[in-house]
C-alpha positions as CSV (number, residue, x, y, z in Angstrom):
1,M,197.9,112.2,-34.2
2,R,196.3,108.8,-33.6
3,W,198.4,106.4,-31.5
4,R,197.5,103.4,-33.6
5,D,199.0,105.1,-36.6
6,A,202.2,106.1,-34.8
7,D,205.4,104.3,-35.8
8,G,207.9,102.8,-33.3
9,T,210.2,105.8,-33.4
10,T,207.4,108.1,-32.4
11,L,206.2,105.9,-29.6
12,A,209.8,105.5,-28.3
13,A,210.3,109.3,-28.4
14,T,207.0,109.9,-26.6
15,A,207.8,107.2,-23.9
16,L,211.3,108.7,-23.4
17,L,210.0,112.2,-23.0
18,G,207.2,111.1,-20.8
19,A,209.6,109.2,-18.6
20,M,211.8,112.3,-18.3
21,V,208.9,114.5,-17.3
22,F,207.6,111.8,-14.9
23,G,211.1,111.5,-13.3
24,A,211.5,115.3,-13.2
25,V,208.3,115.6,-11.2
26,L,208.5,112.7,-8.8
27,V,212.2,112.0,-8.2
28,P,213.1,115.3,-6.4
29,L,209.9,114.9,-4.3
30,A,211.0,111.5,-3.1
31,A,214.5,112.5,-2.3
32,T,215.6,112.0,1.3
33,T,218.4,114.6,1.1
34,D,218.6,118.2,-0.1
35,P,220.0,118.1,-3.7
36,L,221.3,121.7,-3.3
37,A,223.1,121.2,0.0
38,I,226.7,120.0,0.4
39,G,226.8,116.8,2.4
40,D,229.6,115.0,4.2
41,V,232.1,115.4,1.3
42,L,234.7,112.8,2.6
43,A,232.1,110.1,3.1
44,L,229.7,110.8,0.2
45,R,231.8,112.3,-2.7
46,L,232.2,110.5,-6.0
47,V,230.3,107.3,-5.2
48,P,230.1,105.3,-8.5
49,P,226.8,104.4,-10.1
50,F,224.9,101.5,-8.4
51,G,227.1,102.1,-5.4
52,R,226.4,102.7,-1.7
53,D,228.0,105.5,0.4
54,A,229.4,105.1,3.9
55,S,226.0,105.3,5.5
56,G,224.7,102.5,3.3
57,A,222.4,104.7,1.1
58,F,222.1,103.5,-2.5
59,H,222.9,105.9,-5.4
60,L,221.6,104.8,-8.8
61,L,223.8,107.2,-10.8
62,G,226.4,107.9,-8.1
63,T,227.2,111.2,-6.4
64,D,229.1,114.3,-7.4
65,R,232.2,115.9,-5.9
66,F,230.1,117.4,-3.1
67,G,228.4,114.1,-2.1
68,R,225.0,115.0,-3.8
69,D,223.0,112.3,-5.4
70,L,223.3,112.7,-9.2
71,L,219.9,111.2,-10.1
72,V,218.0,113.7,-7.9
73,R,220.1,116.6,-9.2
74,M,219.7,115.4,-12.8
75,M,215.9,115.2,-12.5
76,L,215.8,118.6,-10.7
77,A,217.8,120.0,-13.6
78,A,215.3,118.3,-16.0
79,R,212.5,120.4,-14.5
80,L,214.4,123.5,-15.2
81,S,215.8,122.7,-18.6
82,L,212.5,121.3,-20.0
83,A,210.5,124.2,-18.5
84,I,212.9,126.8,-19.9
85,G,213.0,125.0,-23.3
86,V,209.2,124.9,-23.6
87,A,208.6,128.4,-22.2
88,G,211.4,129.9,-24.3
89,S,210.2,128.3,-27.5
90,V,206.6,129.3,-26.8
91,L,207.7,132.9,-26.0
92,S,209.6,133.1,-29.3
93,A,206.7,131.6,-31.2
94,A,204.2,134.1,-29.7
95,L,206.4,137.1,-30.5
96,G,207.2,135.7,-34.0
97,T,203.5,135.0,-34.7
98,A,202.5,138.5,-33.7
99,V,205.2,140.1,-35.8
100,G,204.6,137.9,-38.9
101,A,200.8,138.1,-38.8
102,L,200.7,141.9,-38.4
103,S,203.4,142.4,-41.0
104,A,201.5,140.4,-43.6
105,W,198.1,141.8,-42.6
106,R,199.1,145.5,-42.7
107,G,201.5,145.3,-45.6
108,G,203.2,148.4,-47.0
109,V,205.5,150.3,-44.8
110,V,204.8,148.1,-41.7
111,D,205.6,145.0,-43.6
112,G,208.8,146.5,-45.0
113,I,210.1,147.7,-41.7
114,A,209.1,144.5,-39.8
115,M,210.8,142.3,-42.4
116,A,213.9,144.5,-42.5
117,V,214.3,144.2,-38.7
118,T,213.7,140.4,-39.0
119,D,216.3,140.0,-41.7
120,A,218.8,142.1,-39.7
121,F,218.4,139.8,-36.7
122,L,218.6,136.7,-38.9
123,A,221.9,137.9,-40.3
124,V,223.5,137.8,-36.8
125,P,224.2,134.2,-35.5
126,R,221.8,133.4,-32.7
127,L,224.6,132.2,-30.4
128,V,226.3,135.5,-30.7
129,L,223.1,137.3,-29.7
130,L,222.6,135.0,-26.8
131,L,226.1,135.5,-25.5
132,V,225.9,139.3,-25.8
133,C,222.5,139.5,-24.1
134,A,223.4,137.0,-21.4
135,A,226.6,138.9,-20.7
136,L,224.7,142.2,-20.4
137,W,222.3,141.1,-17.7
138,R,222.5,139.1,-14.5
139,P,222.4,135.4,-15.1
140,G,219.2,133.6,-14.0
141,V,216.1,131.9,-15.2
142,L,214.3,135.1,-16.2
143,T,217.3,136.3,-18.1
144,V,217.6,133.0,-20.0
145,L,213.9,133.1,-20.9
146,A,214.1,136.7,-22.1
147,V,217.2,136.0,-24.1
148,L,215.7,132.9,-25.8
149,G,212.5,134.8,-26.6
150,A,214.3,137.8,-27.9
151,T,216.6,135.8,-30.2
152,G,214.3,133.1,-31.5
153,W,211.3,134.8,-33.0
154,M,212.6,135.6,-36.5
155,G,212.1,132.3,-38.2
156,V,208.5,131.9,-36.9
157,A,207.8,135.5,-38.0
158,R,208.9,134.6,-41.6
159,I,206.8,131.4,-41.6
160,V,203.7,133.0,-40.2
161,R,204.0,135.9,-42.7
162,G,204.1,133.6,-45.6
163,E,201.1,131.6,-44.4
164,V,199.0,134.7,-43.7
165,L,199.8,136.1,-47.2
166,G,198.5,132.9,-48.7
167,V,195.4,132.4,-46.5
168,R,194.2,136.0,-46.7
169,A,193.5,135.6,-50.4
170,L,191.2,132.6,-49.9
171,P,187.4,133.0,-50.7
172,Y,186.1,132.7,-47.2
173,V,188.3,135.6,-46.0
174,E,187.0,137.7,-48.8
175,A,183.4,136.7,-47.8
176,A,184.1,137.7,-44.2
177,H,185.2,141.1,-45.4
178,A,182.1,141.4,-47.6
179,L,179.9,140.7,-44.6
180,G,181.5,143.7,-42.7
181,V,183.6,141.8,-40.2
182,S,186.3,144.0,-38.8
183,P,189.8,143.4,-40.3
184,Y,191.4,142.3,-37.0
185,R,188.5,139.9,-36.2
186,V,189.0,138.4,-39.7
187,L,192.7,138.0,-38.9
188,W,192.0,136.5,-35.4
189,R,189.1,134.2,-36.3
190,H,189.6,133.3,-39.9
191,V,193.2,133.8,-41.0
192,L,195.4,132.8,-38.0
193,P,193.7,129.4,-37.3
194,N,194.6,128.4,-40.9
195,S,198.2,129.8,-40.7
196,L,199.5,128.4,-37.4
197,G,200.2,124.8,-38.5
198,P,203.8,125.3,-39.7
199,A,204.5,127.7,-36.8
200,I,203.4,125.0,-34.3
201,V,205.8,122.6,-35.9
202,A,208.6,125.2,-35.8
203,T,207.8,125.8,-32.1
204,T,208.0,122.1,-31.3
205,L,211.3,121.7,-33.0
206,G,212.5,124.9,-31.3
207,V,212.0,123.3,-27.9
208,G,215.0,121.1,-28.4
209,N,217.1,124.0,-29.7
210,A,216.1,126.1,-26.7
211,I,217.1,123.3,-24.3
212,L,220.5,123.1,-26.0
213,L,221.0,126.8,-25.9
214,E,220.1,127.1,-22.2
215,S,222.5,124.2,-21.4
216,G,225.2,126.0,-23.4
217,L,224.7,129.2,-21.6
218,S,224.7,127.4,-18.2
219,F,227.9,125.5,-19.2
220,L,229.6,128.8,-19.9
221,G,228.4,130.3,-16.6
222,L,226.0,132.7,-18.3
223,G,222.8,130.8,-17.5
224,I,221.5,129.0,-14.4
225,Q,223.9,129.4,-11.6
226,P,225.0,126.8,-9.0
227,P,224.0,125.4,-6.7
228,R,220.7,125.3,-8.7
229,P,221.3,122.4,-11.1
230,S,221.0,122.7,-14.9
231,W,222.2,120.0,-17.3
232,G,224.7,122.6,-18.6
233,N,226.3,123.6,-15.3
234,M,226.3,119.9,-14.2
235,I,228.3,119.0,-17.3
236,A,230.6,121.9,-16.6
237,G,231.1,120.8,-13.0
238,G,232.1,117.3,-14.0
239,R,234.3,118.0,-17.0
240,D,237.5,118.0,-14.9
241,L,236.5,114.6,-13.5
242,I,235.9,113.0,-16.9
243,V,238.7,110.5,-16.3
244,A,238.5,109.9,-12.5
245,A,234.6,110.0,-12.3
246,P,233.1,110.2,-15.8
247,W,229.5,109.6,-14.6
248,V,229.4,113.1,-13.1
249,A,229.4,114.7,-16.6
250,L,228.1,111.8,-18.6
251,A,224.7,111.4,-16.7
252,P,223.5,114.9,-17.5
253,G,225.0,114.8,-20.9
254,V,223.1,111.7,-21.9
255,A,219.9,113.1,-20.4
256,L,220.4,116.3,-22.5
257,I,221.0,114.3,-25.7
258,L,218.0,112.0,-25.2
259,S,215.6,114.8,-24.3
260,V,216.6,116.9,-27.4
261,L,216.4,113.8,-29.6
262,A,212.9,112.9,-28.3
263,V,211.6,116.4,-28.9
264,T,213.1,116.6,-32.3
265,L,211.7,113.2,-33.4
266,L,208.2,114.3,-32.2
267,G,208.5,117.6,-34.1
268,D,209.5,115.7,-37.3
269,R,206.6,113.4,-36.9
270,L,204.2,116.3,-36.4
271,R,205.6,118.0,-39.5
272,D,205.0,114.9,-41.6
273,R,201.5,114.6,-40.3
274,L,200.8,118.2,-41.1
275,A,202.2,117.9,-44.6
276,G,199.9,114.9,-45.2
277,E,196.8,116.4,-43.7
278,R,197.2,120.1,-44.4
279,G,194.6,120.3,-47.1
280,P,191.8,118.6,-45.1
281,M,192.9,120.5,-42.0
282,A,192.7,123.8,-43.7
283,R,189.2,123.1,-45.1
284,S,188.0,122.0,-41.6
285,L,189.4,125.1,-39.9
286,G,188.0,127.3,-42.6
287,E,184.5,125.9,-42.1
288,R,184.8,126.1,-38.3
289,A,185.9,129.7,-38.5
């Protein structure tokens, strides 16, 4: 994507996501207090946004019920939520790509079994699978990543399977077979590069969904556990203060909404660009392979 061709919405989404990543990296490093430690509760708790505590320290977004700075905790949570969203979506995409590509390439019984399993998982709502898996294992980062990867691969598998079935019939694939190239080398070098465009778009769009699901699990107490902050458990921790101190829940809630919106807008833009350039891209990739 060339930046001079990008519209205002794309630039705004990119700037917003970049600012979130920038803040997630730098704000916790610049913090003067431990964002996980409970401070002087009586002196520091529930300082409003743009306020100062009893010691004179300024808090841009205020403090929570334990006297911890909300901006620092929100940016620390952004590290975790964004990393889990990206890693969970990539893990799902890798598994789905492997299943879909091998299913389409081998065909026959392998294809039938793989697609039957995929359809069976697709028939069960993902949220139900997430809740069951999260309840079976100890909550934590690795558990959330494993659950996201295990419950999000089916759509990508279907997409990649359809793309591989179409690409494998193209002339340059037949020419590679005629030259004696091994089947799996043909799949890796010639077929997959021309089949991954829609899967990349689905992976990008899946980042926002993974962030939402991780936050939902953490909100329910099945994901990231306090005192480690996540947008989900920060919202859960401030829901009973929504009248007395609304900023405790609103700050991470707004960050969650804006991050998911930015990722979704970028995914939509990428999908539009791919739809417009798919023909030239496929020819270029085919010649390169």
